[in-house]
Structure formats: C-alpha cells, structure tokens
Backbone as a chain_set.jsonl record, in Angstrom:
{"seq": "SNWPTYPQVYAHGKLVGGLDVLGELAAEGGLLAELNVAPGGDPAPLTSGQLEGKIQKALGAERVEVEDLSDGCGSKFSALVVSSKFDGMPLIERQRAVHEAIKEEMAAIHALTLKCKTPAQAASAGL", "coords": {"N": [[0.968, -1.082, 0.219], [0.179, 2.412, -0.349], [0.247, 4.009, 1.907], [1.662, 5.76, 4.236], [3.149, 4.603, 7.236], [3.514, 5.213, 10.533], [4.919, 5.352, 13.855], [2.822, 4.734, 16.59], [1.521, 5.957, 19.565], [1.095, 5.779, 22.829], [-0.799, 6.755, 25.619], [-0.817, 6.186, 29.11], [-2.337, 3.798, 29.058], [-3.812, 4.353, 26.456], [-4.695, 4.658, 23.49], [-3.463, 7.21, 21.458], [-2.488, 8.255, 19.383], [-0.758, 8.232, 15.755], [2.196, 9.653, 14.725], [1.389, 11.716, 12.556], [-0.844, 12.505, 14.115], [0.036, 13.776, 16.355], [1.343, 15.553, 15.866], [-0.478, 17.591, 14.483], [-2.275, 18.009, 17.492], [0.064, 19.087, 18.443], [0.346, 21.167, 17.287], [-2.575, 22.318, 17.399], [-2.543, 22.846, 20.042], [-3.328, 21.258, 21.927], [-1.737, 19.18, 22.867], [-0.521, 18.079, 25.28], [-2.782, 18.264, 27.222], [-4.418, 16.068, 25.675], [-2.172, 13.839, 26.706], [-2.443, 13.982, 29.303], [-0.522, 15.234, 30.754], [1.225, 18.056, 32.783], [2.2, 20.846, 31.911], [4.688, 21.025, 33.232], [5.496, 18.537, 32.974], [4.835, 16.558, 34.616], [2.009, 13.994, 35.34], [-0.845, 15.377, 35.2], [-2.938, 16.446, 37.537], [-5.536, 14.031, 39.134], [-9.05, 15.504, 39.1], [-11.747, 16.361, 40.953], [-14.094, 16.483, 39.39], [-13.712, 14.882, 37.178], [-13.671, 12.491, 38.113], [-16.426, 12.195, 39.278], [-17.937, 12.317, 36.759], [-17.064, 9.942, 35.79], [-17.814, 7.572, 37.765], [-20.572, 8.517, 37.914], [-21.535, 8.013, 35.152], [-21.045, 5.071, 34.752], [-22.545, 3.99, 36.78], [-24.732, 5.135, 36.386], [-25.725, 6.741, 38.316], [-27.831, 8.368, 40.637], [-26.758, 10.539, 42.052], [-23.921, 11.872, 42.731], [-20.922, 13.061, 44.389], [-18.048, 14.273, 44.746], [-15.156, 14.884, 46.702], [-12.257, 16.666, 46.746], [-9.53, 16.351, 48.51], [-6.842, 16.678, 48.85], [-5.382, 18.861, 48.831], [-5.305, 19.986, 46.345], [-3.41, 18.063, 44.824], [-4.71, 15.885, 43.692], [-4.84, 13.404, 44.631], [-6.202, 12.334, 47.345], [-9.36, 11.33, 48.064], [-13.021, 11.803, 48.738], [-16.143, 10.319, 48.418], [-19.337, 10.497, 47.961], [-21.748, 8.543, 46.567], [-24.746, 7.738, 45.242], [-26.816, 5.433, 44.225], [-29.482, 3.978, 42.703], [-28.864, 0.92, 41.465], [-27.303, 0.381, 43.509], [-29.322, -1.215, 45.162], [-30.148, -4.081, 47.161], [-27.463, -4.624, 46.958], [-24.805, -6.156, 48.726], [-22.755, -3.896, 50.791], [-19.861, -4.035, 50.428], [-19.74, -4.956, 47.66], [-20.536, -2.859, 46.245], [-18.784, -0.916, 47.283], [-16.825, -2.061, 45.164], [-17.944, -1.888, 42.707], [-17.702, 0.892, 42.227], [-14.711, 1.199, 42.255], [-14.583, 0.006, 40.51], [-15.529, 1.466, 38.227], [-13.581, 3.685, 38.463], [-11.269, 2.637, 37.963], [-8.932, 3.057, 36.252], [-8.251, 5.256, 37.245], [-7.105, 4.888, 39.589], [-4.632, 4.189, 40.589], [-3.283, 6.768, 40.605], [-4.822, 7.467, 43.04], [-4.176, 8.074, 46.316], [-5.65, 7.773, 48.699], [-9.469, 6.852, 49.256], [-12.319, 7.64, 50.274], [-15.205, 6.206, 50.544], [-18.787, 6.307, 50.584], [-21.735, 4.796, 49.81], [-24.807, 4.656, 48.418], [-28.193, 3.912, 48.792], [-30.962, 5.283, 46.952], [-32.694, 5.761, 49.111], [-31.628, 5.047, 51.352], [-30.254, 7.047, 51.24], [-31.822, 9.143, 51.493], [-33.188, 8.738, 54.163], [-31.008, 9.319, 55.836], [-31.034, 11.855, 55.581], [-28.851, 12.644, 53.448]], "CA": [[0.123, 0.015, -0.019], [1.077, 3.486, -0.403], [-0.099, 4.552, 3.354], [2.92, 5.995, 5.079], [3.22, 4.17, 8.49], [3.716, 6.145, 11.673], [4.648, 4.943, 15.058], [1.812, 4.828, 17.589], [1.396, 6.298, 20.913], [0.144, 5.38, 23.66], [-0.755, 7.433, 27.082], [-1.43, 5.665, 29.986], [-2.767, 2.916, 28.326], [-4.964, 4.743, 25.614], [-4.197, 5.318, 22.349], [-3.131, 8.878, 21.351], [-2.75, 7.937, 17.355], [0.249, 8.199, 15.066], [3.063, 11.061, 14.42], [0.659, 13.0, 11.992], [-1.992, 13.036, 15.147], [0.727, 14.06, 17.69], [1.729, 16.761, 15.083], [-2.312, 18.319, 14.92], [-2.099, 17.918, 18.756], [0.84, 20.131, 19.378], [-0.21, 22.397, 16.202], [-3.808, 23.084, 18.192], [-2.301, 23.243, 21.629], [-3.919, 20.17, 23.1], [-0.915, 17.942, 23.187], [-0.328, 17.915, 26.668], [-3.855, 17.534, 27.466], [-4.437, 14.613, 25.475], [-1.474, 12.656, 27.068], [-2.979, 13.837, 30.548], [0.599, 15.927, 31.133], [0.774, 19.125, 32.97], [3.227, 21.686, 31.622], [5.994, 20.878, 33.98], [6.007, 17.131, 32.669], [4.472, 15.707, 35.625], [0.908, 13.891, 34.8], [-2.012, 16.188, 35.646], [-3.674, 15.699, 38.828], [-7.227, 14.305, 39.096], [-10.1, 16.287, 39.786], [-13.397, 15.596, 41.558], [-15.444, 16.649, 38.233], [-13.624, 13.745, 36.371], [-14.103, 11.321, 38.906], [-17.521, 12.094, 39.194], [-18.505, 11.931, 35.356], [-16.555, 8.511, 35.531], [-18.779, 7.211, 38.632], [-21.918, 8.897, 37.209], [-21.737, 7.288, 34.065], [-20.662, 3.71, 34.776], [-23.185, 3.26, 37.41], [-26.221, 5.769, 36.029], [-25.863, 7.465, 40.369], [-28.55, 9.995, 40.834], [-26.217, 11.698, 42.528], [-22.228, 11.354, 42.79], [-20.702, 14.151, 45.212], [-16.637, 14.007, 45.075], [-14.186, 15.916, 47.657], [-10.657, 16.691, 46.86], [-9.232, 16.238, 50.138], [-5.341, 16.249, 48.924], [-5.067, 20.111, 48.78], [-5.107, 20.168, 44.663], [-2.499, 16.912, 44.221], [-5.424, 14.85, 43.118], [-4.453, 11.907, 45.357], [-6.943, 11.849, 48.515], [-10.841, 12.087, 47.908], [-14.254, 11.504, 49.144], [-16.918, 10.672, 47.66], [-20.879, 10.296, 48.267], [-22.787, 7.818, 45.597], [-26.193, 7.319, 45.315], [-27.248, 4.969, 43.064], [-30.792, 2.816, 42.719], [-28.472, -0.116, 41.097], [-26.667, -0.598, 44.747], [-30.35, -1.816, 45.73], [-29.941, -5.394, 47.444], [-26.427, -4.973, 46.915], [-23.597, -5.96, 49.925], [-21.651, -2.589, 51.007], [-18.191, -4.467, 49.503], [-19.885, -5.148, 45.988], [-20.929, -1.472, 46.053], [-17.263, -0.095, 47.031], [-16.144, -2.579, 44.233], [-18.391, -1.363, 41.3], [-16.961, 2.714, 42.162], [-13.715, 1.048, 42.385], [-14.512, -0.686, 39.063], [-15.717, 2.686, 37.343], [-12.286, 4.744, 38.192], [-10.039, 1.697, 37.965], [-7.744, 3.522, 35.868], [-7.299, 6.537, 38.246], [-7.216, 4.377, 40.936], [-3.269, 4.203, 40.43], [-3.16, 7.75, 41.183], [-5.066, 7.932, 44.068], [-3.483, 6.904, 47.452], [-6.871, 7.371, 49.725], [-10.637, 7.272, 48.805], [-13.412, 7.236, 51.352], [-16.931, 6.1, 49.924], [-20.296, 6.428, 51.128], [-22.198, 4.393, 48.846], [-26.204, 4.376, 49.232], [-29.46, 3.567, 48.047], [-31.526, 6.535, 47.389], [-33.809, 5.413, 49.971], [-30.775, 5.042, 52.186], [-29.61, 8.502, 51.411], [-32.924, 9.913, 52.169], [-33.301, 8.413, 55.681], [-29.791, 9.623, 56.35], [-30.493, 12.793, 55.055], [-27.879, 13.225, 52.43]], "C": [[0.948, 1.361, 0.172], [0.727, 4.393, 0.769], [1.035, 4.726, 3.868], [2.263, 5.214, 6.584], [4.002, 4.975, 9.728], [3.487, 5.327, 13.225], [3.631, 5.316, 15.878], [2.086, 4.813, 18.83], [0.845, 6.206, 21.736], [0.273, 5.839, 24.906], [-1.462, 6.812, 28.109], [-2.632, 4.71, 29.576], [-4.224, 3.293, 27.12], [-4.135, 5.112, 24.396], [-4.48, 6.484, 21.931], [-3.171, 8.548, 19.587], [-0.705, 8.198, 17.104], [1.307, 9.559, 15.021], [2.147, 12.273, 13.9], [-0.655, 13.254, 12.899], [-1.33, 13.804, 15.955], [0.864, 15.538, 16.917], [0.207, 17.991, 15.219], [-2.161, 18.362, 16.025], [-1.637, 19.128, 18.965], [0.341, 21.213, 18.474], [-1.224, 23.135, 17.083], [-3.464, 23.311, 19.332], [-2.789, 22.386, 22.545], [-3.182, 18.732, 23.467], [-0.862, 17.343, 24.662], [-1.546, 17.565, 27.308], [-4.332, 16.35, 27.462], [-3.583, 13.832, 25.959], [-1.66, 13.032, 28.587], [-1.159, 14.354, 31.24], [0.158, 17.518, 31.236], [1.877, 19.731, 32.144], [4.387, 21.225, 31.824], [6.297, 19.532, 33.4], [5.316, 16.047, 33.46], [2.732, 15.486, 34.936], [-0.084, 14.825, 35.72], [-2.464, 15.462, 36.814], [-4.748, 15.521, 38.503], [-7.854, 15.295, 39.72], [-11.22, 15.345, 39.75], [-14.075, 15.494, 40.474], [-15.017, 15.316, 37.313], [-13.73, 12.489, 37.144], [-15.768, 10.998, 39.117], [-18.355, 12.094, 37.721], [-18.157, 10.764, 35.519], [-17.554, 7.671, 36.26], [-20.158, 7.477, 37.849], [-22.369, 8.049, 35.902], [-21.605, 6.054, 33.886], [-21.61, 3.142, 35.527], [-24.853, 4.128, 37.637], [-26.664, 6.49, 37.701], [-26.913, 8.325, 39.565], [-27.728, 10.783, 41.585], [-24.665, 10.851, 43.154], [-21.826, 13.136, 43.377], [-18.867, 13.548, 45.438], [-15.907, 14.997, 45.799], [-12.903, 16.119, 47.284], [-10.546, 16.825, 48.138], [-7.277, 16.628, 50.471], [-4.624, 18.038, 48.621], [-4.587, 20.176, 47.232], [-4.1, 19.232, 44.404], [-3.334, 16.089, 43.382], [-5.26, 13.478, 43.783], [-5.314, 11.437, 46.317], [-8.573, 12.332, 47.888], [-11.963, 11.368, 48.826], [-14.969, 11.302, 48.761], [-18.564, 9.765, 48.203], [-21.479, 9.515, 47.084], [-23.72, 7.497, 45.861], [-26.949, 6.831, 44.0], [-28.46, 3.513, 43.536], [-29.76, 1.299, 42.172], [-27.808, -0.643, 42.325], [-27.926, -1.059, 45.657], [-29.84, -3.106, 45.901], [-28.516, -5.667, 46.876], [-25.312, -4.98, 48.566], [-22.957, -4.493, 49.775], [-20.62, -2.88, 50.34], [-18.187, -4.302, 48.042], [-20.168, -3.59, 45.576], [-19.604, -0.519, 46.32], [-16.206, -0.897, 45.731], [-16.887, -2.215, 43.052], [-17.881, 0.187, 41.67], [-15.634, 2.046, 41.914], [-13.346, 0.628, 40.628], [-14.338, 0.894, 38.254], [-14.315, 3.555, 37.314], [-11.108, 3.481, 38.27], [-8.818, 2.346, 37.368], [-7.262, 4.401, 36.707], [-7.028, 5.88, 39.557], [-5.601, 4.561, 41.081], [-2.726, 5.274, 40.994], [-3.317, 8.383, 42.587], [-4.59, 7.233, 45.358], [-4.641, 7.183, 48.693], [-7.986, 7.713, 49.057], [-11.579, 6.777, 50.001], [-14.875, 7.146, 50.525], [-17.751, 6.162, 50.926], [-21.154, 6.309, 49.799], [-23.979, 3.892, 48.764], [-26.96, 4.138, 48.372], [-29.95, 5.012, 48.151], [-32.431, 6.578, 48.546], [-32.626, 5.759, 51.195], [-30.141, 6.742, 52.66], [-30.665, 9.368, 51.808], [-33.116, 9.98, 53.296], [-32.243, 9.291, 56.348], [-29.386, 11.201, 56.175], [-29.514, 13.884, 54.16], [-28.51, 13.562, 51.354]], "O": [[2.063, 1.442, 0.689], [0.928, 5.594, 0.592], [1.631, 3.662, 4.037], [1.078, 5.289, 6.908], [5.193, 5.253, 9.595], [2.443, 4.859, 13.679], [3.517, 6.541, 15.889], [2.758, 3.919, 19.343], [-0.305, 6.615, 21.575], [1.294, 5.516, 25.512], [-2.692, 6.85, 28.077], [-3.8, 5.001, 29.835], [-5.282, 2.673, 27.013], [-3.089, 5.761, 24.397], [-5.637, 6.9, 21.971], [-4.135, 8.761, 18.851], [0.216, 8.288, 17.916], [0.78, 10.581, 15.462], [2.049, 13.384, 14.421], [-1.477, 14.092, 12.529], [-2.021, 14.697, 16.444], [0.46, 16.56, 17.471], [0.085, 18.965, 15.963], [-1.412, 19.339, 16.009], [-2.267, 20.078, 19.429], [-0.106, 22.218, 19.027], [-0.998, 24.269, 17.506], [-4.17, 24.163, 19.87], [-2.754, 22.593, 23.758], [-3.598, 17.705, 24.002], [-1.18, 16.196, 24.974], [-1.502, 16.55, 28.003], [-4.638, 15.628, 28.41], [-3.995, 12.685, 25.785], [-0.95, 12.323, 29.301], [-0.714, 13.723, 32.199], [-0.621, 18.158, 30.53], [2.572, 18.866, 31.612], [5.166, 20.979, 30.903], [7.507, 19.322, 33.305], [5.217, 14.878, 33.087], [2.186, 16.356, 34.258], [0.058, 14.872, 36.942], [-2.408, 14.253, 37.042], [-5.319, 16.319, 37.759], [-7.41, 15.906, 40.693], [-11.57, 14.335, 39.14], [-14.755, 14.474, 40.358], [-15.925, 14.713, 36.741], [-13.897, 11.438, 36.526], [-16.27, 9.874, 39.12], [-19.55, 11.809, 37.787], [-19.177, 10.087, 35.387], [-18.251, 6.972, 35.525], [-20.708, 6.573, 37.22], [-23.476, 7.527, 35.774], [-22.027, 5.662, 32.798], [-21.833, 1.949, 35.318], [-25.735, 3.959, 38.48], [-27.825, 6.664, 38.073], [-26.911, 8.782, 38.422], [-28.153, 11.926, 41.752], [-24.446, 9.782, 43.724], [-22.317, 14.16, 42.902], [-18.549, 12.597, 46.152], [-16.112, 16.143, 45.398], [-12.281, 15.235, 47.873], [-11.39, 17.373, 48.846], [-6.642, 16.776, 51.516], [-3.468, 18.231, 48.243], [-3.403, 20.44, 47.019], [-3.615, 19.614, 43.339], [-2.827, 15.565, 42.391], [-5.682, 12.483, 43.193], [-5.407, 10.211, 46.385], [-8.852, 13.423, 47.39], [-11.677, 10.422, 49.559], [-15.198, 12.346, 48.15], [-18.677, 8.642, 48.695], [-21.84, 10.43, 46.344], [-23.789, 6.818, 46.886], [-27.474, 7.476, 43.093], [-28.345, 2.549, 44.293], [-30.216, 0.351, 42.812], [-27.649, -1.86, 42.429], [-27.684, -1.291, 46.842], [-29.099, -3.513, 45.007], [-28.287, -6.761, 46.361], [-25.149, -4.006, 49.3], [-22.698, -4.032, 48.663], [-20.272, -2.025, 49.525], [-17.313, -3.83, 47.316], [-19.93, -3.275, 44.41], [-19.413, 0.496, 45.65], [-15.101, -0.46, 45.408], [-16.109, -2.284, 42.1], [-17.588, 0.572, 40.538], [-15.268, 2.589, 40.872], [-12.387, 0.827, 39.882], [-13.285, 1.349, 37.808], [-13.954, 4.073, 36.257], [-10.015, 3.757, 38.765], [-7.733, 2.204, 37.93], [-6.064, 4.459, 36.984], [-6.724, 6.555, 40.541], [-5.383, 5.341, 42.008], [-1.811, 5.121, 41.803], [-2.638, 9.223, 43.178], [-4.598, 6.007, 45.472], [-4.326, 6.654, 49.758], [-7.921, 8.672, 48.287], [-11.515, 5.667, 50.529], [-15.431, 8.105, 49.989], [-17.394, 6.069, 52.101], [-21.327, 7.189, 48.956], [-24.277, 2.74, 49.079], [-26.615, 4.105, 47.19], [-29.607, 5.811, 49.022], [-32.894, 7.681, 48.836], [-32.809, 6.744, 51.911], [-29.795, 7.314, 53.694], [-30.379, 10.358, 52.481], [-33.265, 11.097, 53.791], [-32.548, 9.953, 57.34], [-28.311, 11.765, 56.379], [-29.396, 15.108, 54.111], [-27.896, 14.054, 50.407]]}, "num_chains": 1, "name": "protein.A"}
C-alpha cells in the first residue's frame, strides 16, 4: 500500500495516535491535555469532576459528590455515591463497583473514602 506508516503513541494505556495526530495536537495546543500531562511534565492531577463523571456514567448514579481532600494534588478523595443499582447489593460490592468505574484513576489515588447509598438510604440519612 502507499499509506505512510507512523509509530503509534500510547499514554496511560490509551492510544493517542501516530506522528501525524501528535503533530496536529501539538499545533492546536492540545497535546499535553491529550497526554494528560501538566506543562512541567508531571501527570496532571485528578479532579473531583473527572471522578464524578466516570462514576456517574458507569453506575447511572442519581447523585455523585466527590471532594478533593488532597490540597489539589489529586490523590486523596471522599465520595458520596447514590445509585438505585445499589439496591440489594452488599456494601463491599457497592464499593467494588465504584472502584471498577475508576479503575484507571485508582493508580494515582492515595486514599479514597466512599459512602455508597441507595436513594432510600440517602434520604433517610438526610444526605
């Protein structure tokens, strides 16, 4: 074939693309964000919003509130997850479901406190 072959670049286990894609991202100023790297070269810290979005999407949660307790370094979080998928599920299984939803991010998290409630439990606890 006459197609040019470019080495493929992966970042954090995800295909970013070949040299052509990297060139376009660099020209548009989006390369560091795509690679999830801060301008100094260190991995960008996780944000509460990133975790909330992944948990909500994976569990179809009615409510997800994640608080960053790490002074911005993105390694210590507390989360409240309210989901009807938790009905009839033991607490350990609820926590495993949340961990599975953010399994890629868990490598960068030092501490995670979870409150996993059904909607009825959250309402009765005043949450």
